[in-house]
N, CA and C atoms as an extended XYZ file, in Angstrom:
423
Properties=species:S:1:pos:R:3:atomname:S:1:resname:S:1:resid:I:1 pbc="F F F"
N         0.882       -1.146        0.024 N   MET     1
C         0.003       -0.004        0.017 CA  MET     1
C         0.911        1.260        0.006 C   MET     1
N         0.707        2.158       -0.953 N   ASN     2
C         1.469        3.400       -0.972 CA  ASN     2
C         0.963        4.436        0.008 C   ASN     2
N         1.704        5.471        0.156 N   ILE     3
C         1.423        6.505        1.170 CA  ILE     3
C         0.079        7.125        0.908 C   ILE     3
N        -0.306        7.315       -0.342 N   GLU     4
C        -1.610        7.961       -0.736 CA  GLU     4
C        -2.777        7.077       -0.289 C   GLU     4
N        -2.633        5.807       -0.567 N   GLU     5
C        -3.669        4.842       -0.170 CA  GLU     5
C        -3.775        4.786        1.311 C   GLU     5
N        -2.561        4.736        1.961 N   LEU     6
C        -2.578        4.696        3.413 CA  LEU     6
C        -3.233        5.853        4.112 C   LEU     6
N        -2.912        7.078        3.618 N   THR     7
C        -3.597        8.252        4.175 CA  THR     7
C        -5.052        8.211        3.965 C   THR     7
N        -5.498        7.690        2.857 N   THR     8
C        -6.962        7.582        2.555 CA  THR     8
C        -7.636        6.633        3.613 C   THR     8
N        -7.060        5.542        3.884 N   VAL     9
C        -7.573        4.586        4.862 CA  VAL     9
C        -7.645        5.196        6.270 C   VAL     9
N        -6.537        5.943        6.700 N   VAL    10
C        -6.447        6.535        8.020 CA  VAL    10
C        -7.485        7.640        8.136 C   VAL    10
N        -7.676        8.526        7.114 N   VAL    11
C        -8.627        9.608        7.176 CA  VAL    11
C       -10.054        8.970        7.239 C   VAL    11
N       -10.328        7.981        6.436 N   ASP    12
C       -11.642        7.336        6.453 CA  ASP    12
C       -12.000        6.769        7.821 C   ASP    12
N       -10.948        6.107        8.486 N   THR    13
C       -11.100        5.568        9.780 CA  THR    13
C       -11.372        6.638       10.858 C   THR    13
N       -10.606        7.701       10.740 N   GLY    14
C       -10.774        8.830       11.668 CA  GLY    14
C       -12.113        9.525       11.518 C   GLY    14
N       -12.539        9.634       10.234 N   PHE    15
C       -13.842       10.254       10.004 CA  PHE    15
C       -14.941        9.502       10.676 C   PHE    15
N       -14.958        8.155       10.446 N   HIS    16
C       -16.019        7.316       11.046 CA  HIS    16
C       -15.966        7.298       12.545 C   HIS    16
N       -14.790        7.284       13.125 N   LEU    17
C       -14.634        7.367       14.556 CA  LEU    17
C       -15.247        8.672       15.129 C   LEU    17
N       -14.886        9.749       14.435 N   HIS    18
C       -15.393       11.072       14.920 CA  HIS    18
C       -16.917       11.132       14.754 C   HIS    18
N       -17.405       10.639       13.648 N   LYS    19
C       -18.828       10.661       13.376 CA  LYS    19
C       -19.635        9.833       14.357 C   LYS    19
N       -19.122        8.676       14.781 N   ASP    20
C       -19.750        7.803       15.749 CA  ASP    20
C       -19.667        8.270       17.172 C   ASP    20
N       -18.500        8.796       17.575 N   LEU    21
C       -18.285        9.139       19.028 CA  LEU    21
C       -18.306       10.669       19.233 C   LEU    21
N       -17.989       11.471       18.222 N   GLY    22
C       -17.952       12.920       18.377 CA  GLY    22
C       -16.700       13.369       19.202 C   GLY    22
N       -16.593       14.711       19.392 N   PRO    23
C       -15.581       15.254       20.153 CA  PRO    23
C       -15.844       15.058       21.655 C   PRO    23
N       -14.780       15.197       22.493 N   GLY    24
C       -14.972       15.245       23.977 CA  GLY    24
C       -14.287       14.163       24.748 C   GLY    24
N       -13.766       13.121       24.051 N   LEU    25
C       -12.967       12.145       24.784 CA  LEU    25
C       -11.492       12.526       24.879 C   LEU    25
N       -10.818       11.875       25.775 N   LEU    26
C        -9.352       12.195       25.899 CA  LEU    26
C        -8.631       11.741       24.614 C   LEU    26
N        -7.431       12.397       24.357 N   GLU    27
C        -6.633       11.986       23.280 CA  GLU    27
C        -6.208       10.540       23.345 C   GLU    27
N        -5.913       10.081       24.519 N   SER    28
C        -5.489        8.695       24.655 CA  SER    28
C        -6.551        7.663       24.297 C   SER    28
N        -7.847        8.048       24.459 N   VAL    29
C        -8.951        7.156       23.994 CA  VAL    29
C        -9.019        7.137       22.488 C   VAL    29
N        -8.908        8.242       21.869 N   TYR    30
C        -8.864        8.248       20.390 CA  TYR    30
C        -7.687        7.474       19.881 C   TYR    30
N        -6.553        7.679       20.485 N   GLU    31
C        -5.318        6.960       20.022 CA  GLU    31
C        -5.556        5.466       20.108 C   GLU    31
N        -6.025        4.981       21.221 N   CYS    32
C        -6.320        3.559       21.409 CA  CYS    32
C        -7.253        2.984       20.354 C   CYS    32
N        -8.356        3.763       20.203 N   LEU    33
C        -9.398        3.393       19.174 CA  LEU    33
C        -8.866        3.353       17.754 C   LEU    33
N        -8.141        4.484       17.430 N   MET    34
C        -7.593        4.527       16.067 CA  MET    34
C        -6.695        3.316       15.772 C   MET    34
N        -5.768        3.084       16.759 N   ALA    35
C        -4.834        1.952       16.596 CA  ALA    35
C        -5.549        0.678       16.381 C   ALA    35
N        -6.587        0.358       17.171 N   GLU    36
C        -7.331       -0.928       17.031 CA  GLU    36
C        -8.056       -0.990       15.746 C   GLU    36
N        -8.725        0.107       15.335 N   LEU    37
C        -9.493        0.150       14.099 CA  LEU    37
C        -8.584       -0.040       12.852 C   LEU    37
N        -7.443        0.599       12.951 N   LEU    38
C        -6.464        0.480       11.794 CA  LEU    38
C        -5.870       -0.911       11.738 C   LEU    38
N        -5.649       -1.558       12.856 N   LYS    39
C        -5.187       -2.927       12.875 CA  LYS    39
C        -6.227       -3.871       12.220 C   LYS    39
N        -7.500       -3.537       12.616 N   GLN    40
C        -8.619       -4.380       12.035 CA  GLN    40
C        -8.674       -4.247       10.531 C   GLN    40
N        -8.147       -3.131        9.989 N   ARG    41
C        -8.135       -2.938        8.518 CA  ARG    41
C        -6.812       -3.485        7.880 C   ARG    41
N        -6.091       -4.248        8.683 N   GLY    42
C        -4.898       -4.918        8.187 CA  GLY    42
C        -3.564       -4.110        8.190 C   GLY    42
N        -3.586       -2.975        8.849 N   LEU    43
C        -2.370       -2.166        8.910 CA  LEU    43
C        -1.519       -2.462       10.104 C   LEU    43
N        -0.216       -2.218        9.945 N   SER    44
C         0.681       -2.339       10.976 CA  SER    44
C         0.692       -1.002       11.831 C   SER    44
N         0.465       -1.014       13.119 N   VAL    45
C         0.301        0.153       13.941 CA  VAL    45
C         1.257        0.066       15.176 C   VAL    45
N         1.993        1.101       15.338 N   GLU    46
C         2.847        1.232       16.577 CA  GLU    46
C         2.305        2.379       17.302 C   GLU    46
N         2.048        2.268       18.586 N   ARG    47
C         1.599        3.395       19.450 CA  ARG    47
C         2.763        3.883       20.209 C   ARG    47
N         2.805        5.261       20.388 N   GLN    48
C         3.840        5.885       21.249 CA  GLN    48
C         5.232        5.389       20.750 C   GLN    48
N         5.525        5.411       19.461 N   LYS    49
C         6.774        4.955       18.901 CA  LYS    49
C         7.861        5.989       19.303 C   LYS    49
N         8.927        5.453       19.813 N   ARG    50
C        10.095        6.344       20.163 CA  ARG    50
C        10.768        6.887       18.972 C   ARG    50
N        11.114        8.119       18.900 N   VAL    51
C        11.881        8.728       17.846 CA  VAL    51
C        13.268        9.019       18.393 C   VAL    51
N        14.233        8.264       17.885 N   SER    52
C        15.622        8.503       18.160 CA  SER    52
C        16.254        9.468       17.169 C   SER    52
N        17.175       10.312       17.644 N   PHE    53
C        17.776       11.202       16.697 CA  PHE    53
C        19.113       11.705       17.321 C   PHE    53
N        19.940       12.207       16.387 N   GLU    54
C        21.216       12.752       16.779 CA  GLU    54
C        21.276       14.211       16.485 C   GLU    54
N        21.875       14.974       17.317 N   TYR    55
C        22.148       16.398       17.127 CA  TYR    55
C        23.484       16.760       17.646 C   TYR    55
N        24.318       17.302       16.776 N   GLN    56
C        25.775       17.712       17.092 CA  GLN    56
C        26.470       16.614       17.956 C   GLN    56
N        26.345       15.421       17.483 N   GLY    57
C        27.101       14.273       18.018 CA  GLY    57
C        26.364       13.671       19.295 C   GLY    57
N        25.313       14.228       19.760 N   LEU    58
C        24.616       13.739       20.890 CA  LEU    58
C        23.446       12.844       20.372 C   LEU    58
N        23.205       11.738       21.015 N   ARG    59
C        22.133       10.861       20.598 CA  ARG    59
C        21.048       10.924       21.630 C   ARG    59
N        19.812       11.022       21.127 N   PHE    60
C        18.644       11.063       22.024 CA  PHE    60
C        17.744        9.898       21.628 C   PHE    60
N        17.582        8.990       22.589 N   ASP    61
C        16.820        7.804       22.332 CA  ASP    61
C        15.407        7.835       22.835 C   ASP    61
N        15.208        8.736       23.761 N   ASP    62
C        13.938        8.741       24.557 CA  ASP    62
C        13.234       10.067       24.521 C   ASP    62
N        13.727       11.014       23.689 N   GLY    63
C        13.183       12.382       23.768 CA  GLY    63
C        11.823       12.619       23.239 C   GLY    63
N        11.504       11.808       22.246 N   LEU    64
C        10.260       12.124       21.492 CA  LEU    64
C         9.497       10.817       21.256 C   LEU    64
N         8.208       10.919       21.213 N   ARG    65
C         7.270        9.785       20.898 CA  ARG    65
C         6.228       10.204       19.845 C   ARG    65
N         6.021        9.378       18.870 N   VAL    66
C         5.026        9.607       17.874 CA  VAL    66
C         3.761        8.863       18.330 C   VAL    66
N         2.619        9.574       18.248 N   ASP    67
C         1.347        8.944       18.698 CA  ASP    67
C         1.180        7.678       17.969 C   ASP    67
N         1.087        7.661       16.625 N   LEU    68
C         0.914        6.390       15.860 CA  LEU    68
C         1.806        6.422       14.670 C   LEU    68
N         2.432        5.296       14.445 N   MET    69
C         3.229        5.090       13.151 CA  MET    69
C         2.559        3.940       12.481 C   MET    69
N         2.173        4.206       11.203 N   ILE    70
C         1.377        3.250       10.436 CA  ILE    70
C         2.236        2.713        9.261 C   ILE    70
N         2.361        1.341        9.279 N   ASN    71
C         3.174        0.665        8.261 CA  ASN    71
C         4.597        1.209        8.064 C   ASN    71
N         5.129        1.665        9.171 N   ASP    72
C         6.496        2.271        9.106 CA  ASP    72
C         6.652        3.413        8.090 C   ASP    72
N         5.544        3.995        7.728 N   LEU    73
C         5.521        4.991        6.615 CA  LEU    73
C         4.795        6.285        6.927 C   LEU    73
N         3.679        6.238        7.702 N   LEU    74
C         2.838        7.356        7.937 CA  LEU    74
C         2.781        7.749        9.507 C   LEU    74
N         3.130        8.972        9.774 N   VAL    75
C         3.147        9.422       11.139 CA  VAL    75
C         1.792       10.112       11.448 C   VAL    75
N         1.208        9.739       12.500 N   ILE    76
C        -0.041       10.331       12.943 CA  ILE    76
C         0.149       11.071       14.279 C   ILE    76
N        -0.212       12.250       14.312 N   GLU    77
C        -0.253       13.051       15.635 CA  GLU    77
C        -1.660       13.347       15.962 C   GLU    77
N        -2.081       12.854       17.175 N   LEU    78
C        -3.506       12.962       17.520 CA  LEU    78
C        -3.603       14.129       18.595 C   LEU    78
N        -4.760       14.811       18.451 N   LYS    79
C        -5.095       15.870       19.463 CA  LYS    79
C        -6.587       15.664       19.767 C   LYS    79
N        -6.911       16.286       20.956 N   SER    80
C        -8.356       16.341       21.297 CA  SER    80
C        -8.518       17.644       22.056 C   SER    80
N        -8.386       18.762       21.257 N   VAL    81
C        -8.460       20.078       21.673 CA  VAL    81
C        -9.480       20.873       20.782 C   VAL    81
N        -9.950       22.044       21.312 N   GLU    82
C       -10.852       22.879       20.500 CA  GLU    82
C       -10.266       23.319       19.227 C   GLU    82
N        -8.980       23.673       19.257 N   ALA    83
C        -8.323       24.144       18.054 CA  ALA    83
C        -6.829       23.816       18.219 C   ALA    83
N        -6.216       23.389       17.097 N   VAL    84
C        -4.793       23.086       17.107 CA  VAL    84
C        -4.044       24.466       17.021 C   VAL    84
N        -2.892       24.496       17.682 N   ALA    85
C        -2.029       25.631       17.539 CA  ALA    85
C        -1.025       25.422       16.430 C   ALA    85
N        -0.449       26.503       15.921 N   PRO    86
C         0.593       26.337       14.865 CA  PRO    86
C         1.745       25.422       15.279 C   PRO    86
N         2.021       25.417       16.566 N   VAL    87
C         3.127       24.542       17.065 CA  VAL    87
C         2.833       23.117       16.866 C   VAL    87
N         1.567       22.582       16.755 N   HIS    88
C         1.274       21.262       16.503 CA  HIS    88
C         1.696       20.835       15.114 C   HIS    88
N         1.435       21.577       14.130 N   ARG    89
C         1.883       21.295       12.776 CA  ARG    89
C         3.451       21.297       12.674 C   ARG    89
N         4.078       22.248       13.371 N   LYS    90
C         5.515       22.291       13.401 CA  LYS    90
C         6.080       21.030       14.061 C   LYS    90
N         5.458       20.619       15.158 N   GLN    91
C         5.850       19.379       15.919 CA  GLN    91
C         5.802       18.183       14.881 C   GLN    91
N         4.706       18.067       14.201 N   LEU    92
C         4.674       16.883       13.249 CA  LEU    92
C         5.626       17.018       12.141 C   LEU    92
N         5.847       18.189       11.638 N   LEU    93
C         6.884       18.333       10.568 CA  LEU    93
C         8.273       17.932       11.164 C   LEU    93
N         8.580       18.319       12.352 N   THR    94
C         9.878       17.955       12.946 CA  THR    94
C         9.953       16.439       13.082 C   THR    94
N         8.862       15.796       13.508 N   TYR    95
C         8.898       14.295       13.547 CA  TYR    95
C         9.207       13.741       12.193 C   TYR    95
N         8.566       14.288       11.183 N   LEU    96
C         8.723       13.733        9.810 CA  LEU    96
C        10.193       13.902        9.357 C   LEU    96
N        10.818       15.081        9.634 N   LYS    97
C        12.209       15.249        9.336 CA  LYS    97
C        13.107       14.298       10.049 C   LYS    97
N        12.926       14.177       11.292 N   LEU    98
C        13.749       13.278       12.078 CA  LEU    98
C        13.669       11.825       11.685 C   LEU    98
N        12.478       11.396       11.228 N   LEU    99
C        12.207       10.095       10.857 CA  LEU    99
C        12.431        9.861        9.345 C   LEU    99
N        12.742       10.912        8.608 N   HIS   100
C        12.861       10.891        7.096 CA  HIS   100
C        11.616       10.273        6.523 C   HIS   100
N        10.450       10.767        6.902 N   GLN   101
C         9.247       10.313        6.408 CA  GLN   101
C         8.611       11.454        5.554 C   GLN   101
N         7.872       11.091        4.538 N   PRO   102
C         7.293       12.115        3.604 CA  PRO   102
C         6.001       12.720        4.063 C   PRO   102
N         5.152       12.004        4.826 N   VAL   103
C         3.824       12.557        5.045 CA  VAL   103
C         3.391       12.195        6.537 C   VAL   103
N         2.601       13.072        7.144 N   GLY   104
C         2.004       12.889        8.386 CA  GLY   104
C         0.652       13.439        8.371 C   GLY   104
N        -0.141       13.033        9.289 N   LEU   105
C        -1.499       13.485        9.431 CA  LEU   105
C        -1.599       14.038       10.923 C   LEU   105
N        -2.177       15.231       11.039 N   LEU   106
C        -2.525       15.835       12.297 CA  LEU   106
C        -4.036       15.672       12.490 C   LEU   106
N        -4.523       14.803       13.393 N   LEU   107
C        -5.911       14.562       13.552 CA  LEU   107
C        -6.378       15.079       14.817 C   LEU   107
N        -7.199       16.121       14.755 N   ASN   108
C        -7.753       16.698       16.036 CA  ASN   108
C        -9.219       16.257       16.209 C   ASN   108
N        -9.489       15.412       17.147 N   PHE   109
C       -10.888       14.922       17.420 CA  PHE   109
C       -11.598       15.908       18.292 C   PHE   109
N       -11.071       17.014       18.647 N   GLY   110
C       -11.742       17.964       19.522 CA  GLY   110
C       -12.711       18.981       18.745 C   GLY   110
N       -12.551       18.989       17.435 N   CYS   111
C       -13.354       19.937       16.657 CA  CYS   111
C       -14.789       19.404       16.424 C   CYS   111
N       -15.635       20.323       16.028 N   ALA   112
C       -17.058       20.007       15.824 CA  ALA   112
C       -17.205       18.982       14.618 C   ALA   112
N       -16.450       19.125       13.638 N   THR   113
C       -16.389       18.173       12.476 CA  THR   113
C       -14.947       17.626       12.233 C   THR   113
N       -14.876       16.459       11.738 N   PHE   114
C       -13.557       15.905       11.446 CA  PHE   114
C       -12.804       16.626       10.460 C   PHE   114
N       -13.577       17.170        9.435 N   LYS   115
C       -12.936       17.906        8.375 CA  LYS   115
C       -12.116       19.082        8.910 C   LYS   115
N       -12.757       19.767        9.949 N   GLU   116
C       -11.930       20.923       10.626 CA  GLU   116
C       -10.656       20.406       11.241 C   GLU   116
N       -10.642       19.204       11.698 N   GLY   117
C        -9.539       18.687       12.578 CA  GLY   117
C        -8.483       17.828       11.811 C   GLY   117
N        -8.701       17.669       10.510 N   CYS   118
C        -7.795       16.754        9.808 CA  CYS   118
C        -6.875       17.622        8.852 C   CYS   118
N        -5.564       17.529        9.161 N   GLN   119
C        -4.590       18.274        8.407 CA  GLN   119
C        -3.455       17.351        7.928 C   GLN   119
N        -3.118       17.510        6.731 N   ARG   120
C        -1.939       16.748        6.110 CA  ARG   120
C        -0.673       17.614        6.128 C   ARG   120
N         0.387       17.090        6.587 N   VAL   121
C         1.659       17.758        6.614 CA  VAL   121
C         2.665       16.992        5.780 C   VAL   121
N         3.373       17.694        4.875 N   VAL   122
C         4.306       17.000        4.045 CA  VAL   122
C         5.685       17.457        4.264 C   VAL   122
N         6.637       16.544        4.121 N   ASN   123
C         8.074       16.802        4.279 CA  ASN   123
C         8.780       16.490        2.934 C   ASN   123
N         8.841       17.422        2.030 N   ASP   124
C         9.525       17.242        0.823 CA  ASP   124
C         8.965       16.017       -0.002 C   ASP   124
N         7.635       15.876        0.039 N   HIS   125
C         6.989       14.692       -0.679 CA  HIS   125
C         6.680       15.129       -2.039 C   HIS   125
N         7.197       14.410       -3.062 N   ARG   126
C         7.098       14.792       -4.450 CA  ARG   126
C         5.987       14.176       -5.212 C   ARG   126
N         5.510       12.968       -4.791 N   ASN   127
C         4.601       12.278       -5.636 CA  ASN   127
C         3.158       12.644       -5.163 C   ASN   127
N         2.718       13.846       -5.433 N   LEU   128
C         1.434       14.306       -4.903 CA  LEU   128
C         0.347       14.373       -5.994 C   LEU   128
N         0.664       14.076       -7.214 N   ALA   129
C        -0.266       14.257       -8.325 CA  ALA   129
C        -1.586       13.427       -8.132 C   ALA   129
N        -1.378       12.270       -7.538 N   SER   130
C        -2.563       11.406       -7.441 CA  SER   130
C        -3.405       11.624       -6.111 C   SER   130
N        -2.867       12.477       -5.283 N   SER   131
C        -3.514       12.554       -3.938 CA  SER   131
C        -4.686       13.622       -3.979 C   SER   131
N        -5.857       13.202       -3.457 N   ARG   132
C        -6.908       14.078       -3.255 CA  ARG   132
C        -6.765       14.905       -1.960 C   ARG   132
N        -5.893       14.469       -1.087 N   LEU   133
C        -5.659       15.082        0.192 CA  LEU   133
C        -4.599       16.128        0.183 C   LEU   133
N        -3.908       16.288       -1.002 N   SER   134
C        -2.734       17.129       -0.985 CA  SER   134
C        -3.089       18.597       -0.859 C   SER   134
N        -2.341       19.359       -0.131 N   ILE   135
C        -2.510       20.808        0.069 CA  ILE   135
C        -1.427       21.508       -0.700 C   ILE   135
N        -0.145       21.196       -0.381 N   ASN   136
C         0.958       21.761       -1.108 CA  ASN   136
C         2.207       20.926       -0.896 C   ASN   136
N         3.299       21.326       -1.517 N   GLN   137
C         4.493       20.559       -1.386 CA  GLN   137
C         5.599       21.190       -0.540 C   GLN   137
N         5.297       22.321        0.101 N   ALA   138
C         6.330       23.037        0.793 CA  ALA   138
C         6.413       22.709        2.215 C   ALA   138
N         5.640       21.715        2.765 N   GLY   139
C         5.754       21.356        4.091 CA  GLY   139
C         4.704       22.046        4.990 C   GLY   139
N         3.762       22.799        4.364 N   HIS   140
C         2.692       23.502        5.062 CA  HIS   140
C         1.426       22.851        4.739 C   HIS   140
N         0.422       23.078        5.453 N   VAL   141
C        -0.921       22.678        5.125 CA  VAL   141
C        -1.768       23.876        5.004 C   VAL   141
C-alpha cells in the first residue's frame, strides 16, 4: 500500500470514529481506538513509537514519541482540543524530518467536524499528483 492509499484509509477511519463518537474524549482514548481500528483494517500500527535522533554528536533515544506510526511509513499526531495551535503542525513536521518520512496527519478529534480537525503535513513529498488530500509541497498545510 503506498502513502496515498494509506492516508486515505487513515482519514476514512478517523472520519467514522469522529462521526460515531464525536468530540470530547481524551486524546489517549482516540489513540487507542484509532490503533485498534487500523489494525482491524490490516495495517501495522505502533503506538507511542520512540523517535531517536542525533544532534551535534549527541544521541537522544527517549526524547520524542510519535502517537501512531502506520506501516513504518505514515506518522499520525493526535489531538483532542478545541483548536490546534501552529506549534502542533511544526511538531509533526519535525517528527517527519527526524524520521525521514514524507507525510504525516494531524488529527484533532476535538473539533465539531472531522474535516476541521484533519490536516496533512508533508516533508519534501514529491509524488502528490494522485492525492486528493494534498494541500501543497512546501511542508505546510
